[in-house]
N, C-alpha and C positions, 0 to 999 in steps of 0.2 A: 028449304034444311027444312028438318026436323031436326027436334028438341036438344037430341040426344049428337046430332052437328052441332046446336049451337051452346051445346053445354063444355063438347072437346075445344068450338071452336074459342071461345070464351075460355077458358081454362087455360088454353095454349096463351091467347092474351095476355093475361095475366103472369102467366111463367114467364114469358118474352118480356113483360115489363117488370115484372120480379127480379129478373138476371140484367135488366139493363139498367134496374136501380143499381144491384150489385156489382155489376162492372166499372159502373161511373165511381161507387167509395173506394173499389181496387185502385182505379186508377189513381184518382183522388190519394188515396195512402201510399199508392208506389212515386207518386208526385212528389207526397210530403216527405219518404227515405230516397229520393235521391237527393233534397234537396239539403237532407242532409248531408248526407252522406258527402256531396259537394264541397259543404262548411266542412264538415271537417277532413274532409281532403285538404282543402288550402290553411284548415287549422294547422294541420301535419306536416304539411309544405312551412311553412311560418317555423314551427319550432324545429325540425330538420334544417335549415336557414341558421336557425339561433344555434342550434346542435352545433352544426357544421363550421359558423362561426368562432364558436366555441372551443371545438375541439384544431381547429387551423390553430388558434392563437397558443393553445399550449402544445400542442405538435411544435410546433414558430418555437418556443420558448426550452421547448428539449431537445431540438434539434442544436439551437443555441449552447446548451449546459453539454450535450456530448460533445459536439465536438470541440468545445471553450476543456473539457476533462481528457478528451482525446489530444490537446497540444500538451497540457499537463503530463499526460503518461507518456506524451515524445521528449518534450523537455526533459521529463525524471529522469528515461531509459539514456537520452542522452549527456546526462551528468552519471548517473550509475556507471556505462561503459568509461566515461573518463577517469574518474574514481575508480575502477578497478584495474587502470592501465596504471593509474597511480599507483595504489596497493600491491597491484605489480614488481615494480619498481621498488618501491620501498621493504617489499618483501626481497629481492635483489640484494637490495643494501644489509636488510639486517641477515642474512645469509653469507654475506662474504664480514659483515661487521661480528657475527660472530665466532667466524674462521682465525679471523685475527684477535676476537679475546682470546679463544683456546691455544691460538699461538700462544700470544701476550700471557696467558699463564702458563702456558710449560716455561718461559724465558723467566717470568717471575716467580715458580719450581726451582728452576738451578741457580735462578740469584740467592733464594732461600738456603740451598743446601751447601752453594759457596761463600755465601756469610756466615752459617754456623761451621764449615772447620774453618773459614777465616775467622771466628770470634773462641773456635777452642785453641788454633796455633795462639791467637793472641793471649789466649790465659795459660798458653805451655810458658810462651817469650814474656808473660807477666812475671811469673812463676819463677822460671829461670833468672828474670831483672831483680826480682827481688832478693834472690839468693844472690847475683850480684852487689847490690845493693849490702848489701847484708857484710857479704865477706868485705867491701871498700871498706863501710866503716871501721870495723875491725882493724883494718890495713890503717886509716885513718888515725883510729885510736891508738896501736897500736905504736904508731910513727908518732902521735902524738907525746905519748907516753916515754918512748925513745928520746922523743926531744926536750922532754923536760928533764932526765935524767942528768 
Protein backbone atom coordinates (compact mmCIF):
# COMPACT_ATOMS: atom_id res chain seq x y z
CA UNK A 1 0.00 0.00 0.00
CA UNK A 2 1.36 3.25 -0.91
CA UNK A 3 1.15 6.50 0.93
CA UNK A 4 -1.68 7.84 -1.08
CA UNK A 5 -3.78 4.80 -0.30
CA UNK A 6 -2.94 5.08 3.38
CA UNK A 7 -4.03 8.71 3.45
CA UNK A 8 -7.20 7.86 1.61
CA UNK A 9 -7.88 4.90 3.90
CA UNK A 10 -7.14 6.95 7.03
CA UNK A 11 -9.27 9.81 5.77
CA UNK A 12 -12.05 7.36 5.00
CA UNK A 13 -11.72 5.76 8.44
CA UNK A 14 -11.79 9.15 10.11
CA UNK A 15 -14.80 10.15 8.07
CA UNK A 16 -16.55 6.90 8.97
CA UNK A 17 -15.64 7.41 12.64
CA UNK A 18 -16.86 11.03 12.55
CA UNK A 19 -20.06 10.03 10.76
CA UNK A 20 -20.59 7.26 13.38
CA UNK A 21 -20.26 9.86 16.18
CA UNK A 22 -22.71 12.19 14.38
CA UNK A 23 -25.10 9.31 13.82
CA UNK A 24 -24.97 8.32 17.50
CA UNK A 25 -25.52 11.95 18.54
CA UNK A 26 -28.48 12.21 16.16
CA UNK A 27 -29.91 8.94 17.54
CA UNK A 28 -29.57 10.32 21.05
CA UNK A 29 -31.30 13.58 20.09
CA UNK A 30 -34.05 11.70 18.27
CA UNK A 31 -34.55 9.53 21.37
CA UNK A 32 -34.89 12.70 23.48
CA UNK A 33 -37.42 14.11 21.02
CA UNK A 34 -39.37 10.83 21.09
CA UNK A 35 -39.39 10.84 24.90
CA UNK A 36 -40.55 14.46 24.99
CA UNK A 37 -43.27 13.78 22.40
CA UNK A 38 -44.43 10.75 24.39
CA UNK A 39 -44.40 12.80 27.61
CA UNK A 40 -46.29 15.59 25.87
CA UNK A 41 -48.73 13.04 24.49
CA UNK A 42 -49.41 11.67 27.97
CA UNK A 43 -49.78 15.20 29.33
CA UNK A 44 -52.11 16.14 26.46
CA UNK A 45 -54.16 12.97 27.00
CA UNK A 46 -54.51 13.88 30.68
CA UNK A 47 -55.52 17.45 29.86
CA UNK A 48 -57.92 16.21 27.20
CA UNK A 49 -59.49 13.82 29.72
CA UNK A 50 -59.87 16.66 32.24
CA UNK A 51 -61.44 18.84 29.54
CA UNK A 52 -63.71 15.98 28.47
CA UNK A 53 -64.84 15.45 32.08
CA UNK A 54 -65.37 19.20 32.52
CA UNK A 55 -67.29 19.49 29.22
CA UNK A 56 -69.40 16.43 30.01
CA UNK A 57 -70.35 17.99 33.36
CA UNK A 58 -71.15 21.30 31.73
CA UNK A 59 -73.05 19.58 28.92
CA UNK A 60 -75.12 17.56 31.40
CA UNK A 61 -75.89 20.79 33.28
CA UNK A 62 -76.94 22.48 30.04
CA UNK A 63 -79.05 19.49 29.06
CA UNK A 64 -80.82 19.66 32.43
CA UNK A 65 -81.42 23.40 32.00
CA UNK A 66 -82.68 22.94 28.45
CA UNK A 67 -85.06 20.17 29.58
CA UNK A 68 -86.30 22.34 32.44
CA UNK A 69 -86.82 25.29 30.07
CA UNK A 70 -88.56 23.01 27.56
CA UNK A 71 -90.87 21.74 30.30
CA UNK A 72 -91.58 25.33 31.39
CA UNK A 73 -92.28 26.36 27.79
CA UNK A 74 -94.65 23.37 27.38
CA UNK A 75 -96.46 24.29 30.62
CA UNK A 76 -96.66 27.95 29.60
CA UNK A 77 -97.95 26.98 26.16
CA UNK A 78 -100.66 24.82 27.72
CA UNK A 79 -101.60 27.65 30.09
CA UNK A 80 -101.68 30.15 27.21
CA UNK A 81 -103.88 27.76 25.23
CA UNK A 82 -106.24 27.46 28.22
CA UNK A 83 -106.25 31.22 28.71
CA UNK A 84 -106.96 31.71 25.02
CA UNK A 85 -110.06 29.53 25.35
CA UNK A 86 -111.16 31.49 28.42
CA UNK A 87 -110.50 34.77 26.61
CA UNK A 88 -112.54 33.60 23.61
CA UNK A 89 -115.39 32.64 25.94
CA UNK A 90 -115.18 36.00 27.71
CA UNK A 91 -115.16 37.78 24.37
CA UNK A 92 -118.42 36.03 23.42
CA UNK A 93 -119.92 36.93 26.80
CA UNK A 94 -118.76 40.52 26.41
CA UNK A 95 -120.28 40.67 22.93
CA UNK A 96 -123.55 39.29 24.29
CA UNK A 97 -123.51 41.78 27.17
CA UNK A 98 -122.78 44.60 24.73
CA UNK A 99 -125.87 43.63 22.73
CA UNK A 100 -127.95 43.48 25.92
CA UNK A 101 -126.58 46.87 26.99
CA UNK A 102 -127.46 48.34 23.59
CA UNK A 103 -130.96 46.89 23.89
CA UNK A 104 -131.33 48.26 27.42
CA UNK A 105 -130.07 51.63 26.24
CA UNK A 106 -132.77 51.65 23.58
CA UNK A 107 -135.40 50.68 26.17
CA UNK A 108 -134.06 53.32 28.58
CA UNK A 109 -134.21 55.94 25.85
CA UNK A 110 -137.80 54.93 25.08
CA UNK A 111 -138.73 55.05 28.78
CA UNK A 112 -137.04 58.44 29.11
CA UNK A 113 -139.18 59.75 26.24
CA UNK A 114 -142.29 58.25 27.85
CA UNK A 115 -141.36 59.82 31.20
CA UNK A 116 -140.86 63.17 29.47
CA UNK A 117 -144.28 62.84 27.85
CA UNK A 118 -145.84 61.86 31.19
CA UNK A 119 -144.05 64.73 32.87
CA UNK A 120 -145.52 67.16 30.31
CA UNK A 121 -148.93 65.51 30.73
CA UNK A 122 -148.62 65.86 34.51
CA UNK A 123 -147.63 69.49 34.07
CA UNK A 124 -150.78 70.05 31.97
CA UNK A 125 -152.92 68.14 34.48
CA UNK A 126 -151.36 70.10 37.33
CA UNK A 127 -152.10 73.33 35.54
CA UNK A 128 -155.73 72.23 34.96
CA UNK A 129 -155.99 71.07 38.58
CA UNK A 130 -154.62 74.39 39.79
CA UNK A 131 -157.32 76.14 37.78
CA UNK A 132 -159.98 73.77 39.14
CA UNK A 133 -158.72 74.24 42.69
CA UNK A 134 -158.90 78.00 42.15
CA UNK A 135 -162.49 77.65 40.88
CA UNK A 136 -163.45 75.36 43.78
CA UNK A 137 -161.92 77.80 46.24
CA UNK A 138 -163.83 80.64 44.60
CA UNK A 139 -167.05 78.59 44.78
CA UNK A 140 -166.31 77.74 48.42
CA UNK A 141 -165.83 81.43 49.16
CA UNK A 142 -168.99 82.28 47.27
CA UNK A 143 -170.88 79.59 49.18
CA UNK A 144 -169.42 80.75 52.38
CA UNK A 145 -170.44 84.28 51.62
CA UNK A 146 -173.93 83.18 50.66
CA UNK A 147 -174.24 81.25 53.86
CA UNK A 148 -173.14 84.31 55.77
CA UNK A 149 -175.78 86.52 54.31
